[in-house]
N, C-alpha and C positions, 0 to 999 in steps of 0.2 A: 799681477799677471795680465788682467784685462786691459790695463793701460798699454801694454806692449802687444797683446794679441786680442784686439777688440772684438773680432767676429768669431770667437772660438767658444764652443760650449765645453765646459769641464764637467765630466761625470765623476762623482765621488761615491764610492761604495764603502761601507763599514763592514769588515769581514773578520772572521777568525784568522789568525796569522797563517795557519797551514793552508787555508783556502786562498788567501792572498798570494802566498808563495807559489802554489800550484798554478794559479791564474797568470801570474807573471811569467812563469816558465813556459806556459802554453801560448803566450803572446796575447792573452785576453786583455791585459792591462799594460799600459806603458810605464807607469811609475807606481811604486808602492812606498808607503811609510809604515814601517813595522819593526818588530823585534828581531834581533839576531837569533837565528835558530841553529840547530845542530848542523854540522858540516854537510851531512847527506841531504838535509832539507834545503840547504843553501846552494847546492850544486847547480851550476849553470846560471847563477845570479851574482850580481855585483852589489856590494853593500858599502854605504858611506855613513859613518856615525854622525848623528845630529846632536843627541844628548843622552844622558843617563837618567833614567826615570825610577824614582823610588815609589813604594806603595805607602799611601797615607791612610789614616783613619780620620774621617771628617764628620762633623756634626753641625747642626744649626747653632748660631751664636748663643741662643738662650738654653741650650741643652744642659740639664742638671749635672751631667758628667764634668762640665767645665769648672764647676765650683768645688770639685772634689780632687783628691789626690788620685789621679787616673792611673790605673793599671790595666793590662790587657784583660785580665779575668773580670775586673769590674765593668769594663766596656762590653764584655760578652754577656752581661746581664740585661742588655738592651737588645731590641730587635736589630738585625743586621741586614744590609743589602750588599751583595757580593757578586763578582763575576762567576759564570757557570764553571763546572768541572771541565778540565781540559784546556783552560786558558792560563796564560802566564800570571796574571794578577791573582787568580785563585791558588795557583801553585805556591806563590810567594806568601800569600795570606796563610795557607795551611802550614807552611814552614815556620812562620812567626808563631802560630798557635801551638804547634808541636813543641817548639823550643821552650815555651813557657807552660807546657802541660795544660793548655786551655783547649776548649772545643767551641764550635759555633753554637749559638743558642738555637732552640727548636723553631723560634719565630724568625725565619730567614726569607728574604726574597733573593732569588738568583736571577740575574738578568745581564745581558750585554747592552741594554739600553741605558746610555748615560743620562738621557733626559728623564726617564722614569726614576732611576736611582737618585738623581739630583733632587727631584720633587719629594721623594720619600725622606731624604735627609733634611731638606729645607722646611717641610711642612709638619713632619712628625719627628719622633725621637729616634729614628733609625741611625745606626752607626754605619757609615759607608766606607768600605775598603775600596780605595780608588787610586789608580796611577796618578802621580803628581801632575803630569801634563794636562790631565782632563779637568783639574780644578784650580789651575794656576790663577785664572781671572777671579774666580770666586774667593780664593784665599786673599788675593791682593786687595779686593774690594770689601773684605770682611763679611761676605754673604754667608760663607761657611768658615768654620774654624777647624784646624787640624789638632787632633789630640797629640800629646807628646809621645807618640808610639810608632814612628815611621819604621819601615823595613830596614834591617841592618845592611851594612855594606854600601858601596857606591851607587848601586842601582842597576837596572837592566838597560842594556844598550838599545836605543831606538834610532833607526836611520832610514836613509833613502835606499830603496832596493829597485834594481833594474835588471833586465835580462842581459847576460854577458854576450858579447859578440854580435849584437844587433844594433844598428845605428838608430838613434832616437829621432823622432820628428822635431822640427823647430819648436812646435808648441810644447812638447815634452821637455826640451832643453830649457825653454824659458820658464816653465813651471818649476823645474829643479833649481834653477838660478834664483827664482823668487823665494822658494822654500829656504834655501841656504841663507839668503839675505836676512830673512826674518827670524832665523833660528840661531844665528851666531852673534 
């Protein structure tokens, strides 16, 4: 992006999806990358699919669970780090747990901070419920390992979201083109 727009500052905010959608609708943000929401939440917004994201359970490479026949109930005997209530990853995790009649352990950390969750998984024996996109690099470099327990189905749609009917600035257009290029 900066090769094409050298003197442009890009402000990036990490927000809950509903806050992101409201901010886009209000014109506070030019471009969002987020999950497809209900049709009423998406009213006035344009959406372009980038990828489907599954929920993974990841642990550090030396985690004792990896030497075992892993089940969700066995994984829930370890401390868990998970997204807070009201988020899509939490909803999917809860669905996985309900399907297998499991529940979260009492020793849980609920956070939207990827950096904190990552440290808990890397340094301690936390089992991290995490959207696949957030740990792609860690899994490729074997810094973290996924348990064979990913969420069922093709995954949740994640895409580029903009405000319908409002022309984008050149910088926003270049940013979107850059995102497309690196995601396809």
